[in-house]
C-alpha atoms as one frame of an Amber mdcrd trajectory, in Angstrom:
protein
 -68.197  29.966 195.443 -65.762  31.228 198.497 -63.594  28.972 200.204 -64.869
  27.534 203.669 -64.039  30.011 206.522 -61.440  28.779 208.993 -63.234  26.532
 211.565 -66.353  26.284 210.050 -68.062  23.188 209.520 -67.864  21.255 206.446
 -70.484  21.794 203.575 -70.814  25.685 204.746 -69.631  27.118 201.707 -71.983
  25.237 199.444 -74.827  26.231 201.692 -73.955  29.896 201.795 -73.783  29.199
 197.711 -77.284  28.125 197.881 -78.871  30.810 199.727 -77.181  33.822 197.727
 -80.287  34.537 196.269 -81.958  35.158 199.594 -82.107  38.354 201.691 -82.709
  38.150 205.213 -84.326  41.078 207.988 -83.917  40.417 211.393 -84.465  42.297
 214.492 -86.149  42.971 217.974 -89.888  42.677 218.427 -91.884  45.629 217.367
 -89.490  46.924 214.768 -91.560  47.074 211.779 -89.815  43.935 210.206 -93.156
  42.446 208.641 -94.385  45.886 207.246 -91.271  46.921 205.855 -90.414  43.289
 204.065 -94.020  43.121 202.799 -93.415  46.289 201.083 -89.767  45.448 199.613
 -90.832  42.246 198.486 -93.549  43.764 196.683 -91.605  46.445 194.852 -88.749
  43.947 194.052 -90.766  41.091 193.050 -89.397  38.748 195.718 -90.819  35.644
 197.459 -91.545  36.519 201.368 -90.892  34.078 204.083 -92.475  35.614 207.223
 -90.766  33.185 210.011 -93.334  34.210 212.431 -96.063  32.248 210.426 -94.019
  29.467 210.533 -93.732  28.914 214.338 -96.768  26.269 214.820 -95.716  24.499
 211.770 -91.814  24.483 213.277 -93.068  23.607 216.584 -95.084  20.638 215.310
 -92.309  19.038 213.406 -89.671  19.527 216.397 -88.991  16.701 219.050 -88.249
  17.439 222.242 -84.576  16.294 221.461 -84.226  18.791 219.171 -85.828  21.662
 221.113 -85.961  21.015 224.867 -86.412  24.686 225.545 -89.564  24.451 223.291
 -90.689  21.038 225.163 -90.418  23.047 228.455 -92.422  26.126 227.488 -94.987
  24.066 225.917 -95.757  22.017 229.008 -95.900  25.570 231.202 -99.074  27.331
 231.298 -99.853  30.862 231.005 -98.551  32.166 234.284 -95.816  29.950 234.319
 -94.689  31.556 231.144 -95.400  35.197 231.807 -96.190  36.153 235.453 -94.089
  34.044 237.652 -90.597  33.966 236.227 -88.339  37.106 236.213 -88.072  38.730
 232.415 -84.213  37.297 232.731 -85.291  34.134 232.884 -87.735  34.250 229.958
 -85.308  35.794 227.862 -82.735  33.083 228.611 -85.381  30.611 228.235 -87.161
  31.428 225.456 -86.982  28.723 222.581 -87.020  30.850 219.456 -84.379  33.081
 221.216 -82.173  30.294 221.891 -82.174  29.474 217.897 -84.001  26.081 218.391
 -86.036  25.582 214.892 -83.757  27.753 213.100 -82.626  24.711 210.926 -85.897
  24.393 209.802 -86.478  27.834 208.459 -83.530  26.955 206.540 -84.815  24.057
 205.350 -87.992  25.980 203.966 -86.201  28.374 202.196 -84.167  25.537 200.581
 -87.677  24.002 199.206 -88.534  27.452 197.346 -87.514  28.270 194.042 -84.719
  30.339 193.976 -86.009  32.925 191.399 -87.106  35.648 191.795 -85.186  35.564
 195.081 -86.333  35.415 198.612 -86.351  37.752 201.501 -86.926  36.135 204.874
 -88.114  38.360 208.310 -88.597  37.875 211.396 -86.905  38.123 215.263 -85.896
  34.591 214.909 -83.047  35.320 212.289 -80.603  35.587 215.234 -77.197  37.326
 214.110 -74.686  33.997 215.213 -77.063  31.970 213.042 -77.201  33.956 210.094
 -74.039  35.050 209.313 -72.509  31.551 208.617 -75.007  31.644 205.678 -73.786
  34.941 203.907 -72.131  35.396 201.182 -71.331  38.713 201.927 -73.081  41.049
 204.594 -75.056  43.086 202.598 -77.511  39.974 202.369 -78.879  40.824 205.909
 -79.948  43.662 208.133 -81.463  44.026 211.440 -83.927  46.424 212.601 -83.309
  47.551 216.339 -86.054  49.728 217.961 -85.953  52.302 220.459 -87.858  51.497
 223.501 -90.185  54.105 222.644 -90.729  53.167 219.360 -91.347  49.309 220.603
 -93.990  50.433 222.669 -95.676  52.759 220.442 -96.077  49.797 218.180 -96.954
  47.372 220.477 -99.929  49.975 221.763-101.047  50.394 218.211-101.161  46.628
 217.495-102.093  45.211 221.340-100.496  41.938 220.030 -98.601  41.719 223.796
-102.164  42.509 225.741-103.448  39.537 223.669-100.865  37.406 225.754-100.840
  39.286 229.159-104.657  39.256 229.187-104.740  35.313 229.366-102.885  35.168
 232.507-103.969  36.016 235.884-101.825  39.488 236.628-101.801  40.846 232.841
-100.311  44.179 234.288 -97.506  41.897 235.384 -97.394  39.751 232.373 -96.981
  42.968 230.084 -94.354  44.577 232.233 -92.653  40.954 232.304 -92.810  40.933
 228.252 -91.496  44.512 227.711 -88.395  43.838 229.577 -87.761  40.557 228.175
 -87.958  42.014 224.751 -85.866  45.019 225.519 -83.128  42.856 226.851 -83.690
  41.100 223.440 -83.044  44.010 221.425 -79.937  45.078 223.504 -78.537  41.362
 223.289 -79.288  41.812 218.957 -77.476  45.174 219.304 -74.412  43.558 221.114
 -74.276  40.500 218.889 -74.474  42.550 215.599 -71.952  45.037 217.005 -69.896
  41.796 217.821 -70.170  40.374 214.173 -69.773  43.267 212.267 -73.518  43.081
 210.729 -75.281  45.826 209.286 -77.941  47.795 212.089 -80.490  50.291 211.556
 -81.799  51.799 214.331 -85.611  52.783 214.595 -86.954  55.669 216.017 -90.581
  56.914 216.488 -89.240  60.193 214.645 -88.809  57.751 211.477 -91.092  57.636
 208.799 -92.187  54.206 206.955 -90.916  55.365 203.807 -87.410  56.681 205.281
 -87.147  53.144 206.825 -88.214  51.146 203.763 -85.409  53.427 201.498 -82.792
  52.601 204.642 -83.477  48.877 204.438 -83.936  48.488 200.432 -79.952  50.437
 200.482 -78.643  48.154 203.271 -79.704  44.754 201.137 -78.191  46.088 197.934
 -81.816  46.310 196.026
């Protein structure tokens, strides 16, 4: 077990030791994290924890005191969430981007068996929250898509349109969502660079097999 790092909370070294069997794939929306994580988990016999699938459960387990931004978001109607506010306001106040509920992700990981290992993926894996949990940097990697890749991914999935169509102005809502996610990806790039964490840029010319191999190598699998 490594000694505690200067200035970190007591018990952090113990938590890192408890999470040595975990690999993390974070990144911007539309980067292909889920597809790549499923492939790698299946190939290497790892247990997959997709944090997007846990959002409803984590929201139900949260309190207004623990997650004030989530509480405010839940009280908004669809236009208040996606149409009437600027993308900048949406970015700054979106609860998962603020790290709310991240502790519940860690709680869920610790409940899982250590064998055969765990692969966690999702946009909620913010670099500043994950880094203190890493025994070595190669336990984690962030996928950062170019705007062109993100747009192509969303066009193929149609997921953002599902949100936008529930508003009174779907076109504006979609523009707001795309801009918010673009800024979030830029923020991830700056944060991973500052923290010296591994990053893979995802381009439209990159085949799925190539990306899977790059992620596998980055995670030391």
